[in-house]
Every structure is written in structure tokens, then in C-alpha cells.
N, CA and C atoms as a LAMMPS dump frame, in Angstrom:
ITEM: TIMESTEP
0
ITEM: NUMBER OF ATOMS
558
ITEM: BOX BOUNDS ff ff ff
-5.0000000000000000e+02 5.0000000000000000e+02
-5.0000000000000000e+02 5.0000000000000000e+02
-5.0000000000000000e+02 5.0000000000000000e+02
ITEM: ATOMS id mol type element x y z
1 1 1 N -41.503 -22.352 -272.413
2 1 2 C -40.359 -21.574 -271.991
3 1 3 C -39.857 -22.159 -270.672
4 2 1 N -38.538 -22.406 -270.593
5 2 2 C -37.984 -22.985 -269.368
6 2 3 C -37.726 -21.9 -268.321
7 3 1 N -37.453 -22.328 -267.106
8 3 2 C -37.265 -21.416 -265.97
9 3 3 C -36.077 -20.485 -266.202
10 4 1 N -34.971 -21.019 -266.721
11 4 2 C -33.794 -20.181 -266.973
12 4 3 C -34.141 -19.048 -267.933
13 5 1 N -34.82 -19.372 -269.021
14 5 2 C -35.22 -18.346 -269.996
15 5 3 C -36.151 -17.321 -269.365
16 6 1 N -37.005 -17.791 -268.491
17 6 2 C -37.929 -16.895 -267.8
18 6 3 C -37.177 -15.922 -266.889
19 7 1 N -36.146 -16.411 -266.198
20 7 2 C -35.333 -15.523 -265.358
21 7 3 C -34.561 -14.51 -266.206
22 8 1 N -34.02 -14.951 -267.323
23 8 2 C -33.312 -14.027 -268.222
24 8 3 C -34.276 -12.952 -268.714
25 9 1 N -35.471 -13.354 -269.097
26 9 2 C -36.497 -12.404 -269.528
27 9 3 C -36.839 -11.435 -268.396
28 10 1 N -37.022 -11.961 -267.192
29 10 2 C -37.37 -11.12 -266.038
30 10 3 C -36.271 -10.106 -265.74
31 11 1 N -35.02 -10.533 -265.826
32 11 2 C -33.908 -9.604 -265.582
33 11 3 C -33.883 -8.521 -266.647
34 12 1 N -34.036 -8.908 -267.909
35 12 2 C -34.002 -7.9 -268.976
36 12 3 C -35.155 -6.906 -268.846
37 13 1 N -36.311 -7.366 -268.391
38 13 2 C -37.453 -6.468 -268.204
39 13 3 C -37.319 -5.608 -266.95
40 14 1 N -36.448 -6 -266.036
41 14 2 C -36.32 -5.285 -264.762
42 14 3 C -35.104 -4.371 -264.688
43 15 1 N -34.306 -4.303 -265.73
44 15 2 C -33.129 -3.438 -265.684
45 15 3 C -33.514 -1.97 -265.521
46 16 1 N -34.65 -1.58 -266.08
47 16 2 C -35.085 -0.195 -265.886
48 16 3 C -35.486 0.061 -264.437
49 17 1 N -35.96 -0.963 -263.72
50 17 2 C -36.283 -0.76 -262.304
51 17 3 C -35.01 -0.538 -261.494
52 18 1 N -33.919 -1.158 -261.916
53 18 2 C -32.624 -0.928 -261.28
54 18 3 C -32.212 0.532 -261.458
55 19 1 N -32.336 1.037 -262.684
56 19 2 C -31.972 2.43 -262.971
57 19 3 C -32.866 3.414 -262.231
58 20 1 N -34.165 3.184 -262.275
59 20 2 C -35.1 4.09 -261.603
60 20 3 C -34.918 3.998 -260.088
61 21 1 N -34.684 2.807 -259.576
62 21 2 C -34.414 2.647 -258.15
63 21 3 C -33.183 3.435 -257.731
64 22 1 N -32.142 3.387 -258.558
65 22 2 C -30.929 4.159 -258.279
66 22 3 C -31.232 5.647 -258.282
67 23 1 N -31.963 6.1 -259.295
68 23 2 C -32.308 7.524 -259.399
69 23 3 C -33.115 7.99 -258.193
70 24 1 N -34.059 7.194 -257.749
71 24 2 C -34.872 7.567 -256.592
72 24 3 C -34.059 7.506 -255.299
73 25 1 N -33.187 6.533 -255.196
74 25 2 C -32.358 6.401 -254.005
75 25 3 C -31.4 7.563 -253.809
76 26 1 N -31.078 8.26 -254.909
77 26 2 C -30.143 9.379 -254.831
78 26 3 C -30.605 10.488 -253.898
79 27 1 N -31.899 10.706 -253.791
80 27 2 C -32.33 11.87 -253.016
81 27 3 C -33.246 11.567 -251.835
82 28 1 N -33.33 10.327 -251.42
83 28 2 C -34.087 10.007 -250.207
84 28 3 C -33.108 9.559 -249.126
85 29 1 N -32.772 10.498 -248.239
86 29 2 C -31.769 10.217 -247.213
87 29 3 C -32.384 9.764 -245.895
88 30 1 N -33.65 10.049 -245.682
89 30 2 C -34.321 9.624 -244.461
90 30 3 C -35.256 8.468 -244.793
91 31 1 N -35.466 7.618 -243.837
92 31 2 C -36.383 6.481 -244.007
93 31 3 C -36.041 5.683 -245.268
94 32 1 N -34.756 5.459 -245.48
95 32 2 C -34.344 4.839 -246.741
96 32 3 C -34.879 3.426 -246.906
97 33 1 N -34.918 2.645 -245.83
98 33 2 C -35.446 1.285 -245.958
99 33 3 C -36.929 1.323 -246.298
100 34 1 N -37.681 2.179 -245.623
101 34 2 C -39.12 2.295 -245.885
102 34 3 C -39.369 2.739 -247.332
103 35 1 N -38.652 3.772 -247.778
104 35 2 C -38.836 4.257 -249.143
105 35 3 C -38.379 3.23 -250.173
106 36 1 N -37.261 2.574 -249.891
107 36 2 C -36.787 1.53 -250.798
108 36 3 C -37.788 0.393 -250.916
109 37 1 N -38.351 -0.011 -249.783
110 37 2 C -39.353 -1.083 -249.803
111 37 3 C -40.625 -0.649 -250.528
112 38 1 N -41.065 0.594 -250.309
113 38 2 C -42.256 1.088 -251.023
114 38 3 C -42.042 1.003 -252.528
115 39 1 N -40.886 1.475 -252.977
116 39 2 C -40.59 1.47 -254.406
117 39 3 C -40.466 0.041 -254.928
118 40 1 N -39.725 -0.795 -254.203
119 40 2 C -39.514 -2.174 -254.642
120 40 3 C -40.818 -2.974 -254.652
121 41 1 N -41.649 -2.785 -253.642
122 41 2 C -42.941 -3.483 -253.606
123 41 3 C -43.826 -3.006 -254.752
124 42 1 N -43.84 -1.694 -254.994
125 42 2 C -44.64 -1.158 -256.104
126 42 3 C -44.184 -1.758 -257.424
127 43 1 N -42.876 -1.709 -257.692
128 43 2 C -42.364 -2.25 -258.951
129 43 3 C -42.584 -3.754 -259.025
130 44 1 N -42.381 -4.446 -257.906
131 44 2 C -42.606 -5.889 -257.883
132 44 3 C -44.046 -6.249 -258.194
133 45 1 N -44.987 -5.517 -257.589
134 45 2 C -46.41 -5.788 -257.846
135 45 3 C -46.794 -5.479 -259.288
136 46 1 N -46.269 -4.373 -259.826
137 46 2 C -46.558 -4.062 -261.225
138 46 3 C -45.968 -5.123 -262.147
139 47 1 N -44.735 -5.572 -261.861
140 47 2 C -44.114 -6.59 -262.706
141 47 3 C -44.736 -7.97 -262.513
142 48 1 N -45.417 -8.175 -261.413
143 48 2 C -46.159 -9.414 -261.207
144 48 3 C -47.496 -9.363 -261.953
145 49 1 N -48.187 -8.236 -261.85
146 49 2 C -49.549 -8.15 -262.392
147 49 3 C -49.608 -7.813 -263.879
148 50 1 N -48.68 -7.02 -264.377
149 50 2 C -48.765 -6.601 -265.784
150 50 3 C -48.635 -7.755 -266.778
151 51 1 N -47.719 -8.713 -266.581
152 51 2 C -47.697 -9.814 -267.549
153 51 3 C -48.974 -10.653 -267.493
154 52 1 N -49.547 -10.777 -266.304
155 52 2 C -50.808 -11.524 -266.18
156 52 3 C -51.923 -10.766 -266.89
157 53 1 N -51.982 -9.451 -266.688
158 53 2 C -52.966 -8.623 -267.389
159 53 3 C -52.759 -8.717 -268.899
160 54 1 N -51.511 -8.628 -269.331
161 54 2 C -51.211 -8.75 -270.759
162 54 3 C -51.637 -10.09 -271.316
163 55 1 N -51.404 -11.13 -270.541
164 55 2 C -51.789 -12.468 -270.962
165 55 3 C -53.299 -12.55 -271.149
166 56 1 N -54.044 -11.916 -270.229
167 56 2 C -55.509 -11.917 -270.311
168 56 3 C -55.977 -11.135 -271.542
169 57 1 N -55.35 -10.015 -271.796
170 57 2 C -55.733 -9.192 -272.955
171 57 3 C -55.56 -9.98 -274.248
172 58 1 N -54.457 -10.709 -274.321
173 58 2 C -54.238 -11.597 -275.446
174 58 3 C -53.897 -10.923 -276.763
175 59 1 N -54.041 -11.678 -277.795
176 59 2 C -53.601 -11.292 -279.131
177 59 3 C -54.334 -10.085 -279.711
178 60 1 N -55.583 -9.872 -279.387
179 60 2 C -56.385 -8.842 -280.062
180 60 3 C -55.81 -7.434 -279.947
181 61 1 N -55.187 -7.108 -278.816
182 61 2 C -54.635 -5.763 -278.649
183 61 3 C -53.113 -5.723 -278.762
184 62 1 N -52.511 -6.822 -279.136
185 62 2 C -51.049 -6.911 -279.175
186 62 3 C -50.418 -5.817 -280.03
187 63 1 N -50.917 -5.614 -281.218
188 63 2 C -50.338 -4.619 -282.121
189 63 3 C -50.481 -3.219 -281.539
190 64 1 N -51.642 -2.902 -280.988
191 64 2 C -51.881 -1.575 -280.417
192 64 3 C -50.935 -1.284 -279.254
193 65 1 N -50.831 -2.22 -278.31
194 65 2 C -49.984 -2.005 -277.131
195 65 3 C -48.525 -1.86 -277.539
196 66 1 N -48.049 -2.696 -278.438
197 66 2 C -46.645 -2.632 -278.828
198 66 3 C -46.319 -1.35 -279.584
199 67 1 N -47.32 -0.702 -280.177
200 67 2 C -47.08 0.544 -280.9
201 67 3 C -46.99 1.754 -279.983
202 68 1 N -47.534 1.679 -278.785
203 68 2 C -47.516 2.862 -277.915
204 68 3 C -46.776 2.662 -276.599
205 69 1 N -46.338 1.446 -276.277
206 69 2 C -45.724 1.231 -274.963
207 69 3 C -44.508 2.113 -274.731
208 70 1 N -43.698 2.298 -275.767
209 70 2 C -42.5 3.122 -275.626
210 70 3 C -42.844 4.597 -275.412
211 71 1 N -43.928 5.068 -276.01
212 71 2 C -44.348 6.461 -275.816
213 71 3 C -44.842 6.689 -274.392
214 72 1 N -45.556 5.708 -273.85
215 72 2 C -46.034 5.82 -272.468
216 72 3 C -44.849 5.871 -271.508
217 73 1 N -43.914 4.936 -271.657
218 73 2 C -42.741 4.903 -270.777
219 73 3 C -41.918 6.179 -270.921
220 74 1 N -41.689 6.616 -272.161
221 74 2 C -40.927 7.846 -272.411
222 74 3 C -41.6 9.046 -271.756
223 75 1 N -42.897 9.185 -271.945
224 75 2 C -43.62 10.331 -271.395
225 75 3 C -43.592 10.375 -269.879
226 76 1 N -43.865 9.247 -269.241
227 76 2 C -43.896 9.22 -267.779
228 76 3 C -42.512 9.437 -267.173
229 77 1 N -41.496 8.746 -267.702
230 77 2 C -40.145 8.91 -267.165
231 77 3 C -39.624 10.323 -267.397
232 78 1 N -39.894 10.88 -268.575
233 78 2 C -39.445 12.244 -268.865
234 78 3 C -40.146 13.257 -267.975
235 79 1 N -41.446 13.086 -267.775
236 79 2 C -42.206 13.998 -266.912
237 79 3 C -41.614 14.032 -265.503
238 80 1 N -41.4 12.86 -264.929
239 80 2 C -40.852 12.794 -263.569
240 80 3 C -39.411 13.304 -263.548
241 81 1 N -38.626 12.945 -264.566
242 81 2 C -37.24 13.4 -264.638
243 81 3 C -37.124 14.908 -264.754
244 82 1 N -37.944 15.512 -265.609
245 82 2 C -37.931 16.969 -265.769
246 82 3 C -38.338 17.645 -264.464
247 83 1 N -39.322 17.085 -263.796
248 83 2 C -39.747 17.632 -262.499
249 83 3 C -38.592 17.598 -261.498
250 84 1 N -37.859 16.499 -261.468
251 84 2 C -36.724 16.389 -260.549
252 84 3 C -35.623 17.382 -260.905
253 85 1 N -35.332 17.544 -262.202
254 85 2 C -34.301 18.496 -262.635
255 85 3 C -34.712 19.915 -262.27
256 86 1 N -35.979 20.27 -262.524
257 86 2 C -36.469 21.612 -262.164
258 86 3 C -36.316 21.869 -260.673
259 87 1 N -36.687 20.899 -259.861
260 87 2 C -36.559 21.055 -258.413
261 87 3 C -35.099 21.214 -258.007
262 88 1 N -34.217 20.471 -258.65
263 88 2 C -32.795 20.547 -258.311
264 88 3 C -32.193 21.89 -258.707
265 89 1 N -32.681 22.472 -259.799
266 89 2 C -32.123 23.729 -260.296
267 89 3 C -32.809 24.962 -259.732
268 90 1 N -33.906 24.774 -259.009
269 90 2 C -34.614 25.936 -258.467
270 90 3 C -33.727 26.637 -257.447
271 91 1 N -33.921 27.946 -257.323
272 91 2 C -33.083 28.737 -256.422
273 91 3 C -33.464 28.539 -254.962
274 92 1 N -34.587 27.892 -254.728
275 92 2 C -35.009 27.633 -253.355
276 92 3 C -34.071 26.625 -252.711
277 93 1 N -33.98 26.719 -251.407
278 93 2 C -33.153 25.769 -250.678
279 93 3 C -33.701 24.361 -250.899
280 94 1 N -32.788 23.454 -251.192
281 94 2 C -33.173 22.068 -251.455
282 94 3 C -33.758 21.428 -250.199
283 95 1 N -34.948 20.903 -250.306
284 95 2 C -35.581 20.199 -249.198
285 95 3 C -35.679 18.728 -249.589
286 96 1 N -35.077 17.882 -248.791
287 96 2 C -35.147 16.448 -249.085
288 96 3 C -36.452 15.895 -248.551
289 97 1 N -37.195 15.266 -249.431
290 97 2 C -38.449 14.655 -249.012
291 97 3 C -38.158 13.44 -248.151
292 98 1 N -39.061 13.19 -247.234
293 98 2 C -38.888 12.046 -246.351
294 98 3 C -39.494 10.785 -246.949
295 99 1 N -40.528 10.947 -247.755
296 99 2 C -41.248 9.788 -248.281
297 99 3 C -41.511 9.959 -249.771
298 100 1 N -41.489 8.852 -250.478
299 100 2 C -41.851 8.863 -251.889
300 100 3 C -43.355 9.092 -251.975
301 101 1 N -43.757 10.018 -252.834
302 101 2 C -45.175 10.343 -252.973
303 101 3 C -45.91 9.219 -253.705
304 102 1 N -47.18 9.024 -253.343
305 102 2 C -47.981 7.945 -253.93
306 102 3 C -48.12 8.092 -255.44
307 103 1 N -48.351 9.323 -255.922
308 103 2 C -48.509 9.506 -257.366
309 103 3 C -47.198 9.215 -258.101
310 104 1 N -46.061 9.506 -257.472
311 104 2 C -44.772 9.177 -258.076
312 104 3 C -44.61 7.667 -258.157
313 105 1 N -44.969 6.958 -257.097
314 105 2 C -44.906 5.495 -257.114
315 105 3 C -45.758 4.92 -258.24
316 106 1 N -46.971 5.432 -258.373
317 106 2 C -47.884 4.935 -259.399
318 106 3 C -47.33 5.184 -260.803
319 107 1 N -46.891 6.414 -261.063
320 107 2 C -46.368 6.744 -262.394
321 107 3 C -45.121 5.93 -262.724
322 108 1 N -44.211 5.811 -261.769
323 108 2 C -43.001 5.026 -262.011
324 108 3 C -43.331 3.543 -262.171
325 109 1 N -44.289 3.056 -261.402
326 109 2 C -44.704 1.658 -261.538
327 109 3 C -45.234 1.362 -262.929
328 110 1 N -46.052 2.261 -263.444
329 110 2 C -46.586 2.091 -264.801
330 110 3 C -45.467 2.196 -265.827
331 111 1 N -44.646 3.244 -265.697
332 111 2 C -43.59 3.488 -266.682
333 111 3 C -42.616 2.323 -266.79
334 112 1 N -42.287 1.706 -265.663
335 112 2 C -41.299 0.627 -265.694
336 112 3 C -41.89 -0.734 -266.034
337 113 1 N -43.209 -0.828 -266.122
338 113 2 C -43.809 -2.149 -266.348
339 113 3 C -44.622 -2.258 -267.633
340 114 1 N -44.617 -1.219 -268.442
341 114 2 C -45.377 -1.269 -269.696
342 114 3 C -44.869 -2.405 -270.588
343 115 1 N -43.55 -2.599 -270.63
344 115 2 C -42.997 -3.684 -271.444
345 115 3 C -43.448 -5.054 -270.945
346 116 1 N -43.625 -5.193 -269.631
347 116 2 C -44.07 -6.492 -269.115
348 116 3 C -45.511 -6.782 -269.518
349 117 1 N -46.297 -5.736 -269.71
350 117 2 C -47.655 -5.913 -270.23
351 117 3 C -47.59 -6.501 -271.639
352 118 1 N -46.741 -5.914 -272.473
353 118 2 C -46.596 -6.401 -273.848
354 118 3 C -46.05 -7.829 -273.872
355 119 1 N -45.091 -8.116 -273.006
356 119 2 C -44.551 -9.478 -272.925
357 119 3 C -45.637 -10.45 -272.471
358 120 1 N -46.479 -10.018 -271.548
359 120 2 C -47.587 -10.858 -271.091
360 120 3 C -48.496 -11.257 -272.235
361 121 1 N -48.72 -10.326 -273.158
362 121 2 C -49.544 -10.632 -274.331
363 121 3 C -48.893 -11.746 -275.145
364 122 1 N -47.572 -11.654 -275.342
365 122 2 C -46.895 -12.685 -276.128
366 122 3 C -46.823 -14.014 -275.377
367 123 1 N -46.772 -13.954 -274.05
368 123 2 C -46.722 -15.199 -273.274
369 123 3 C -48.022 -15.989 -273.36
370 124 1 N -49.086 -15.338 -273.816
371 124 2 C -50.356 -16.047 -273.999
372 124 3 C -50.233 -17.133 -275.06
373 125 1 N -49.194 -17.042 -275.88
374 125 2 C -49.026 -17.985 -276.983
375 125 3 C -47.829 -18.91 -276.779
376 126 1 N -47.345 -18.973 -275.544
377 126 2 C -46.205 -19.82 -275.2
378 126 3 C -46.653 -20.776 -274.1
379 127 1 N -46.122 -21.956 -274.119
380 127 2 C -46.451 -22.945 -273.086
381 127 3 C -45.735 -22.561 -271.793
382 128 1 N -46.479 -21.922 -270.891
383 128 2 C -45.89 -21.441 -269.634
384 128 3 C -47.001 -21.167 -268.631
385 129 1 N -46.673 -21.276 -267.369
386 129 2 C -47.609 -20.86 -266.326
387 129 3 C -47.468 -19.351 -266.165
388 130 1 N -48.497 -18.604 -266.52
389 130 2 C -48.423 -17.145 -266.45
390 130 3 C -48.275 -16.68 -265.006
391 131 1 N -48.8 -17.42 -264.064
392 131 2 C -48.665 -17.034 -262.656
393 131 3 C -47.226 -17.212 -262.179
394 132 1 N -46.58 -18.295 -262.595
395 132 2 C -45.166 -18.481 -262.281
396 132 3 C -44.342 -17.372 -262.928
397 133 1 N -44.652 -17.062 -264.181
398 133 2 C -43.941 -15.983 -264.876
399 133 3 C -44.106 -14.659 -264.13
400 134 1 N -45.32 -14.361 -263.703
401 134 2 C -45.578 -13.122 -262.969
402 134 3 C -44.828 -13.064 -261.651
403 135 1 N -44.812 -14.172 -260.925
404 135 2 C -44.105 -14.214 -259.636
405 135 3 C -42.604 -14.008 -259.849
406 136 1 N -42.053 -14.655 -260.852
407 136 2 C -40.62 -14.496 -261.129
408 136 3 C -40.317 -13.06 -261.546
409 137 1 N -41.11 -12.499 -262.444
410 137 2 C -40.879 -11.122 -262.89
411 137 3 C -41.025 -10.13 -261.739
412 138 1 N -42.023 -10.333 -260.903
413 138 2 C -42.218 -9.452 -259.754
414 138 3 C -41.081 -9.552 -258.754
415 139 1 N -40.617 -10.764 -258.501
416 139 2 C -39.522 -10.972 -257.543
417 139 3 C -38.218 -10.358 -258.038
418 140 1 N -37.922 -10.549 -259.305
419 140 2 C -36.7 -9.977 -259.877
420 140 3 C -36.768 -8.451 -259.852
421 141 1 N -37.915 -7.891 -260.218
422 141 2 C -38.075 -6.428 -260.186
423 141 3 C -37.899 -5.901 -258.766
424 142 1 N -38.472 -6.588 -257.791
425 142 2 C -38.325 -6.188 -256.387
426 142 3 C -36.849 -6.147 -255.997
427 143 1 N -36.132 -7.223 -256.274
428 143 2 C -34.719 -7.317 -255.875
429 143 3 C -33.859 -6.26 -256.568
430 144 1 N -34.018 -6.101 -257.872
431 144 2 C -33.206 -5.119 -258.592
432 144 3 C -33.532 -3.692 -258.164
433 145 1 N -34.791 -3.428 -257.851
434 145 2 C -35.169 -2.097 -257.376
435 145 3 C -34.494 -1.795 -256.043
436 146 1 N -34.514 -2.75 -255.125
437 146 2 C -33.874 -2.541 -253.818
438 146 3 C -32.372 -2.335 -253.971
439 147 1 N -31.743 -3.118 -254.824
440 147 2 C -30.304 -2.955 -255.065
441 147 3 C -30.031 -1.558 -255.612
442 148 1 N -30.81 -1.141 -256.601
443 148 2 C -30.635 0.188 -257.18
444 148 3 C -30.89 1.292 -256.176
445 149 1 N -31.959 1.164 -255.401
446 149 2 C -32.309 2.206 -254.433
447 149 3 C -31.212 2.369 -253.392
448 150 1 N -30.748 1.272 -252.838
449 150 2 C -29.72 1.351 -251.799
450 150 3 C -28.397 1.863 -252.365
451 151 1 N -28.059 1.464 -253.586
452 151 2 C -26.85 1.98 -254.231
453 151 3 C -26.978 3.476 -254.461
454 152 1 N -28.099 3.897 -255.012
455 152 2 C -28.339 5.324 -255.239
456 152 3 C -28.327 6.111 -253.947
457 153 1 N -28.853 5.526 -252.89
458 153 2 C -28.881 6.202 -251.598
459 153 3 C -27.475 6.431 -251.068
460 154 1 N -26.611 5.445 -251.195
461 154 2 C -25.217 5.594 -250.745
462 154 3 C -24.505 6.674 -251.557
463 155 1 N -24.699 6.653 -252.874
464 155 2 C -24.087 7.66 -253.738
465 155 3 C -24.666 9.033 -253.428
466 156 1 N -25.967 9.099 -253.223
467 156 2 C -26.644 10.366 -252.945
468 156 3 C -26.159 11.03 -251.675
469 157 1 N -25.793 10.239 -250.686
470 157 2 C -25.27 10.816 -249.444
471 157 3 C -23.933 11.507 -249.696
472 158 1 N -23.145 10.984 -250.619
473 158 2 C -21.847 11.584 -250.918
474 158 3 C -21.994 12.869 -251.729
475 159 1 N -23.002 12.919 -252.595
476 159 2 C -23.181 14.052 -253.498
477 159 3 C -24.581 14.626 -253.369
478 160 1 N -25.013 14.887 -252.158
479 160 2 C -26.414 15.224 -251.899
480 160 3 C -26.903 16.453 -252.656
481 161 1 N -26.044 17.434 -252.894
482 161 2 C -26.502 18.663 -253.542
483 161 3 C -26.873 18.436 -255.003
484 162 1 N -26.235 17.516 -255.662
485 162 2 C -26.492 17.262 -257.08
486 162 3 C -27.287 15.982 -257.318
487 163 1 N -27.648 15.287 -256.268
488 163 2 C -28.27 13.972 -256.408
489 163 3 C -29.592 14.022 -257.151
490 164 1 N -30.462 14.978 -256.834
491 164 2 C -31.76 15.031 -257.5
492 164 3 C -31.596 15.391 -258.974
493 165 1 N -30.645 16.266 -259.282
494 165 2 C -30.361 16.618 -260.672
495 165 3 C -29.919 15.378 -261.446
496 166 1 N -28.984 14.633 -260.88
497 166 2 C -28.497 13.414 -261.53
498 166 3 C -29.63 12.398 -261.675
499 167 1 N -30.432 12.24 -260.627
500 167 2 C -31.561 11.311 -260.69
501 167 3 C -32.541 11.672 -261.787
502 168 1 N -32.854 12.961 -261.917
503 168 2 C -33.751 13.42 -262.978
504 168 3 C -33.179 13.161 -264.358
505 169 1 N -31.886 13.431 -264.512
506 169 2 C -31.226 13.192 -265.805
507 169 3 C -31.24 11.704 -266.144
508 170 1 N -31.036 10.851 -265.142
509 170 2 C -31.091 9.399 -265.372
510 170 3 C -32.475 8.99 -265.88
511 171 1 N -33.536 9.507 -265.253
512 171 2 C -34.897 9.148 -265.685
513 171 3 C -35.18 9.64 -267.099
514 172 1 N -34.784 10.873 -267.407
515 172 2 C -34.982 11.403 -268.762
516 172 3 C -34.2 10.555 -269.76
517 173 1 N -32.95 10.242 -269.423
518 173 2 C -32.122 9.411 -270.3
519 173 3 C -32.72 8.035 -270.523
520 174 1 N -33.254 7.439 -269.476
521 174 2 C -33.891 6.129 -269.604
522 174 3 C -35.116 6.21 -270.506
523 175 1 N -35.913 7.267 -270.345
524 175 2 C -37.076 7.461 -271.212
525 175 3 C -36.673 7.605 -272.671
526 176 1 N -35.626 8.397 -272.935
527 176 2 C -35.131 8.587 -274.305
528 176 3 C -34.599 7.274 -274.863
529 177 1 N -33.865 6.523 -274.044
530 177 2 C -33.321 5.228 -274.475
531 177 3 C -34.444 4.278 -274.889
532 178 1 N -35.478 4.192 -274.075
533 178 2 C -36.62 3.322 -274.392
534 178 3 C -37.256 3.743 -275.709
535 179 1 N -37.455 5.043 -275.884
536 179 2 C -38.071 5.553 -277.107
537 179 3 C -37.208 5.236 -278.327
538 180 1 N -35.912 5.513 -278.254
539 180 2 C -35.015 5.275 -279.387
540 180 3 C -34.95 3.79 -279.736
541 181 1 N -34.855 2.936 -278.719
542 181 2 C -34.81 1.492 -278.976
543 181 3 C -36.042 1.026 -279.738
544 182 1 N -37.208 1.493 -279.326
545 182 2 C -38.44 1.065 -279.991
546 182 3 C -38.575 1.677 -281.384
547 183 1 N -38.147 2.915 -281.551
548 183 2 C -38.23 3.544 -282.871
549 183 3 C -37.252 2.911 -283.857
550 184 1 N -36.149 2.364 -283.334
551 184 2 C -35.174 1.688 -284.185
552 184 3 C -35.474 0.201 -284.345
553 185 1 N -36.625 -0.219 -283.848
554 185 2 C -37.04 -1.61 -284.01
555 185 3 C -36.433 -2.556 -282.995
556 186 1 N -35.931 -2.034 -281.873
557 186 2 C -35.267 -2.874 -280.864
558 186 3 C -36.137 -3.37 -279.814
């Protein structure tokens, strides 16, 4: 696989990090650079390590992982999205969190990188440096996450009262999209 193809693959695998970054950026108005970097570093590290892990796992678990990856992503994104929608609709005064919680980072990191694990398994059978592939995938995920987070943050400042609701709906929608694509053979 050539470098150009690897970048195209990395971008296609990182588009969900752009969406999730935007959704998270919608409701973090304080410490935006710190929160954006936490999210981008988390997604970058997951996108760097998951294809390498997938490559190590190899062919033996390929069928199993590809059969459940969409359910894992759907479940995690929907769980976080529903939580955000509930918080946005609660009658309590909206409190903007200052920092992204560690468990949220972990769940989102897993949810957005499950596909890279499956791709890593397939890369075990292609002539490529898996470490180069991991670095490229991690770097692209980092950049797209930061772009999404900062864009979402700017939009969130304009519509702060509805930002968490919109962010939650985006995550639920992304989870449903992933599920439908995989169920339709995409």
C-alpha cells in the first residue's frame, strides 16, 4: 500500500473523530485548548495503537471483530450521546464542565477506533510498515479531532444553551450511522 492510499485510509477512518470532536467542542467553553488537546491526543493514541494491535491479532480473530465492531461503536456513542441529551434536557441549571472526564475520553477513544482495529487486522496481509500506518492514522485522527473540537467550540459559544443537546444528538446519529452502514454491508 502506498503512502497516498494510507493517508486516504487514515482520513476515512478519522472522519468520526472529526464529528465527535465537534460534538465535544460544543459544550466545553473553558480550557478549550487543554480539553481539545486531551481529546485529540486520546484519539490520536487510539488510532496509532489500534491498527498495530489489530495487526498483531491477525487473521484468526478477523471474522469475530468485524462482526461486532459496529455494535461496540454504536453502543458506546449512543450511551454517551443519550447521557448528553438527558443532561441538556434536565430541568436543573446547565453547568458547563471545565474538563473532559477520563472515562468519557476512554469510551470515546474506543468507540472511534474500533474500525482501525479491524483495519489493522487486514493490514497484516498487506505489504506495509504497520508502525508507519499507525503513526499516519494517529496523526490524522489528532488533527481532525482538533479541527472538530475547535469548530464545535466556536459554534457552542454562539448557541451555548442547546450545544450539549446538539452534541448528544450528533453522537447518537453517528452511532446509528455506523450501525446501519455495517448492517447494510458497507
